[in-house]
C-alpha atoms as one frame of an Amber mdcrd trajectory, in Angstrom:
protein
  -0.125   0.218   0.022   1.707   3.709  -0.674   1.751   6.130   1.349  -1.043
   8.317  -0.256  -3.142   5.734   0.230  -2.520   4.851   3.493  -2.980   8.165
   4.580  -6.385   8.650   2.915  -7.592   5.666   4.846  -6.871   6.544   7.820
  -8.099   9.896   7.532 -10.967   8.677   6.633 -11.378   6.133   9.697 -10.387
   9.011  12.164 -13.072  10.986  10.298 -15.774   8.139  10.775 -14.827   7.812
  14.382 -14.794  11.201  15.379 -17.713  12.951  13.774 -20.531  11.434  14.939
 -19.336  12.558  18.346 -18.560  15.869  17.242 -22.399  15.907  15.682 -23.595
  14.534  18.829 -21.976  17.161  21.233 -23.032  19.980  18.713 -26.700  18.847
  18.923 -26.394  18.705  22.354 -25.038  22.667  22.555 -27.579  24.011  20.041
 -30.455  22.486  21.960 -29.838  24.166  25.156 -30.949  28.258  25.702 -28.242
  30.662  27.038 -29.130  31.493  30.603 -30.120  35.152  29.250 -32.615  33.339
  26.856 -34.342  31.262  29.036 -37.736  32.660  30.176 -37.931  32.661  33.883
 -41.236  31.041  34.780 -41.999  32.543  38.514 -44.162  30.748  41.044 -47.993
  30.184  39.765 -50.881  32.697  41.154 -53.509  30.467  42.270 -57.028  31.550
  41.809 -60.055  30.186  42.890 -62.245  27.999  41.278 -65.970  26.981  40.766
 -65.517  24.607  43.611 -64.277  27.146  45.734 -67.518  27.879  47.161 -69.335
  25.718  49.791 -72.864  26.231  52.204 -72.590  24.813  55.484 -76.268  24.086
  57.537 -75.054  25.434  61.396 -77.428  24.002  63.949 -77.399  24.136  68.007
 -79.971  22.646  70.537 -79.728  20.596  73.550 -81.630  17.566  72.548 -82.245
  17.972  68.671 -81.591  21.182  66.535 -83.354  24.749  67.443 -81.632  27.186
  65.450 -80.675  27.307  61.997 -77.964  29.487  60.092 -76.973  28.773  56.742
 -73.169  30.000  56.231 -71.891  30.916  52.751 -68.305  30.553  52.184 -67.499
  31.666  48.516 -63.990  32.388  47.385 -65.085  33.132  43.593 -67.228  36.009
  44.724 -64.737  36.759  47.854 -68.359  36.488  50.453 -68.819  35.228  53.639
 -72.926  35.180  54.334 -75.015  34.367  56.695 -78.669  33.714  56.559 -80.724
  32.546  59.541 -83.511  30.416  59.353 -86.524  30.545  62.114 -87.344  26.906
  63.649 -91.121  27.599  62.389 -90.091  28.178  59.123 -92.485  26.264  56.561
 -90.272  24.204  54.432 -91.096  21.330  52.002 -90.415  18.132  52.797 -91.528
  15.547  49.801 -93.668  18.272  48.527 -95.601  18.371  51.794 -95.527  21.562
  54.006 -94.041  21.212  57.387 -91.772  23.552  59.676 -88.300  23.204  60.139
 -88.516  22.071  63.356 -91.012  19.254  62.936 -88.928  18.247  59.401 -86.062
  17.829  62.101 -88.057  15.890  64.687 -89.342  12.947  62.271 -85.629  12.642
  60.750 -82.923  14.179  62.421 -80.570  16.726  61.398 -79.906  15.656  58.176
 -83.621  16.567  57.223 -83.150  20.109  57.853 -80.471  20.198  54.832 -82.972
  18.082  52.447 -85.776  20.164  53.067 -83.978  23.688  52.707 -82.654  22.624
  49.593 -86.221  21.524  48.578 -87.345  24.428  49.563 -85.150  27.466  48.986
 -83.439  25.260  45.227 -80.483  26.037  46.793 -76.551  23.879  47.802 -76.288
  22.774  50.815 -72.999  20.723  50.813 -72.614  19.891  54.573 -74.311  20.347
  57.790 -73.103  20.159  61.582 -75.302  19.683  64.562 -74.226  20.249  68.360
 -74.662  22.106  71.359 -74.756  25.860  72.007 -72.331  25.646  74.079 -70.364
  23.014  72.494 -70.070  25.662  69.007 -69.076  28.043  71.498 -66.024  25.938
  72.561 -65.471  25.352  68.890 -65.301  28.589  67.570 -63.281  30.167  70.771
 -60.260  30.403  68.301 -62.025  33.066  66.642 -61.682  35.344  69.676 -64.065
  38.099  70.961 -66.509  40.512  69.100 -68.062  43.366  70.231 -72.075  44.368
  69.774 -74.396  46.621  71.055 -76.834  44.323  72.728 -78.977  46.848  74.272
 -80.535  46.717  70.978 -81.164  43.456  70.322 -82.320  42.474  74.691 -85.058
  43.136  76.759 -83.531  45.504  79.892 -84.710  42.451  82.196 -82.536  40.476
  80.043 -78.936  42.597  80.000 -80.003  43.266  83.571 -79.740  38.924  84.646
 -76.393  39.256  81.782 -74.690  41.966  83.778 -74.636  43.797  81.193 -76.824
  46.903  81.772 -73.924  49.265  82.185 -75.299  52.902  81.929 -73.604  54.847
  78.884 -71.790  51.110  77.777 -73.614  50.602  74.099 -70.886  48.025  72.907
 -69.972  45.269  74.666 -67.243  43.000  74.119 -68.255  39.288  74.545 -66.708
  35.982  74.531 -68.454  33.004  72.259 -69.603  31.824  75.749 -71.214  34.947
  76.845 -73.066  35.071  73.024 -74.693  31.638  74.259 -76.030  33.548  77.039
 -77.228  36.216  75.217 -78.948  34.259  72.114 -80.700  32.706  74.980 -82.148
  35.486  76.796 -85.431  37.540  76.658 -84.979  39.696  72.963 -86.659  42.832
  72.495 -89.021  41.209  70.166 -89.138  37.433  68.165 -87.293  38.835  65.310
 -84.570  41.137  67.446 -83.600  37.618  69.177 -83.314  35.910  65.127 -81.442
  39.093  63.713 -79.287  38.891  66.980 -78.084  35.264  65.734 -77.509  36.610
  62.455 -75.319  39.552  63.693 -73.088  37.581  66.115 -71.972  34.875  63.701
 -70.966  37.321  61.339 -69.186  39.092  63.737 -67.458  36.681  65.025 -66.293
  35.286  61.652 -65.150  39.480  61.010 -63.552  39.695  63.881 -61.482  36.523
  63.386 -61.045  36.488  59.542 -56.911  35.711  60.745 -57.799  32.908  61.990
 -60.066  31.220  59.783 -57.493  28.731  57.537 -57.087  27.460  61.100 -59.698
  27.767  63.135 -62.486  26.126  61.671 -61.165  23.203  59.699 -59.770  22.622
  63.303 -63.108  23.044  64.927 -64.881  21.155  62.050 -62.145  18.111  62.783
 -63.352  17.977  66.446 -67.876  18.447  64.985 -66.743  15.530  62.677 -65.127
  13.063  65.613 -67.943  13.941  68.152 -71.128  15.988  66.733 -73.683  14.841
  64.158 -72.294  16.283  61.071 -72.043  14.761  57.201 -68.365  16.055  56.744
 -65.355  14.415  55.933 -61.567  14.705  55.756 -61.910  15.429  52.316 -64.682
  18.104  52.451 -62.894  20.275  55.576 -59.540  20.145  53.105 -61.571  21.729
  50.644 -63.020  24.281  52.984 -59.602  24.762  54.398 -58.424  25.778  50.781
 -61.473  27.769  50.678 -60.460  30.140  54.135 -56.873  30.428  52.792 -58.588
  32.555  49.990 -60.891  34.360  51.945 -58.163  35.040  54.449 -56.042  37.091
  51.807 -58.256  39.231  49.937 -60.599  40.955  52.551 -63.882  39.457  51.797
 -67.425  41.252  52.003 -69.803  39.765  54.278 -73.627  39.457  54.092 -75.960
  39.031  56.577 -79.813  38.569  57.006 -83.139  36.735  58.136 -84.801  34.885
  56.050 -87.600  37.161  54.847 -91.381  35.833  56.121 -94.278  36.635  58.022
 -95.030  34.883  61.541 -98.345  33.286  61.880 -98.949  31.484  65.144 -96.182
  29.437  65.665 -95.662  29.045  61.676 -93.544  31.490  60.285 -94.140  32.019
  56.407 -91.613  32.736  53.839 -92.525  35.827  51.153 -92.597  36.124  47.984
 -88.994  38.001  48.519 -87.607  34.679  50.025 -86.320  32.336  47.639 -84.560
  35.286  45.319 -82.545  36.658  48.887 -81.746  32.899  49.346 -80.283  33.069
  45.699 -78.642  36.176  46.402 -76.934  35.448  49.402 -76.124  31.675  49.042
 -76.171  30.981  45.626 -78.509  28.501  43.273 -78.259  24.554  42.447 -78.074
  26.117  39.128 -75.008  28.363  39.865 -73.608  25.879  41.366 -74.110  23.160
  38.461 -72.171  26.039  35.987 -75.122  26.726  34.009 -75.184  29.661  31.987
 -72.831  33.077  32.216 -75.742  35.025  34.328 -75.549  32.453  37.212 -71.979
  32.879  37.902 -72.153  35.764  39.678 -74.353  37.090  42.551 -75.618  40.312
  42.926 -76.154  41.001  46.534 -79.466  43.111  47.555 -78.487  46.808  48.409
 -79.203  46.378  51.833 -76.559  43.784  52.203 -73.038  44.157  54.138 -70.451
  44.239  51.316 -67.773  46.516  52.445 -64.235  45.142  52.815 -63.568  43.453
  57.132 -61.931  46.414  57.753 -64.605  48.697  56.753 -67.501  47.165  58.138
 -68.644  48.985  61.516 -68.767  46.643  64.742 -72.608  47.114  64.738 -74.352
  46.920  61.792 -77.903  47.525  62.570 -79.639  50.610  64.229 -82.000  49.812
  66.903 -84.537  51.417  64.352 -84.244  48.832  62.314 -84.991  45.700  64.175
 -88.013  47.352  66.323 -90.235  45.796  63.394 -93.475  44.872  63.981 -93.065
  41.431  65.785 -93.096  38.872  63.624 -92.343  40.273  60.577 -89.084  40.494
  58.407 -89.008  42.121  54.902 -86.109  43.342  52.309 -86.656  46.880  53.596
 -85.875  46.136  57.404 -83.239  43.377  56.473 -79.450  44.106  58.096 -77.839
  46.842  56.739 -74.591  47.734  57.131 -74.319  50.709  54.290 -77.426  52.550
  56.288 -75.639  52.370  59.732 -72.168  53.777  58.905
């Protein structure tokens, strides 16, 4: 073999070995973007979804549920709403009218949620029933709040609670004191129900910084000790909702479901369904049916200011001293007018 042929043969063999390796290195280098050209991705911003809103029916009573409050936690609308439903309210149970208290006597706490769903056409995700003192203990981490109890309770009731102090209009109360106040004699039948709605909202508003921990912890205790349909997964869902609400300075809304007391029956008026939908949403909305269902439009007299701007007392006495047994959209709870 001549020297020239040996040279070209050696060169060919060398290139056959080196070129694939060279192309592999080049391809790898070209596939990488320089640090200055690489777009940086930050921490994703989480936003609430349609699943981040729930309605809880909270009931208290000694032997069976006697008080009924619907609590709406809505991260989508940045809203915490409270609707008090008197036990005497006439509801539908399989299409047959009876009072809410009668429904509970026949079939227990779960029946209360079922009849309210049927009557108001709303979604109620969960329920909890316990005694008043047990609820006070569960809610204790929310701290204290202030209310002008003289607007709701009779003079005799304030004296029995040792809260009738001249010149003192607002009283700092604990959850335990609130239980006693709710059992005291109100100025009118309706005033007692308004007080309950106001008290629940006041403690939630005052304890807004503790919601993420306090309420899920209370729910876990309730799930292990009291009558409820809450599960660990559902409590986790509430915890996520509270994380959104706690960082957004939510609006608050509170009312007693409007109606007329007639004897021992509280008959809902024509506005009750629309009020329930405005405060608590509707079954259609929960299913995401239609764009018109996606936004809650609260009544003008709802509490809609951020927590920092909502006054401690939301109802002047002139608004709760209505005709005993009657409440209408004109005399429901109003924070905007109280300001």
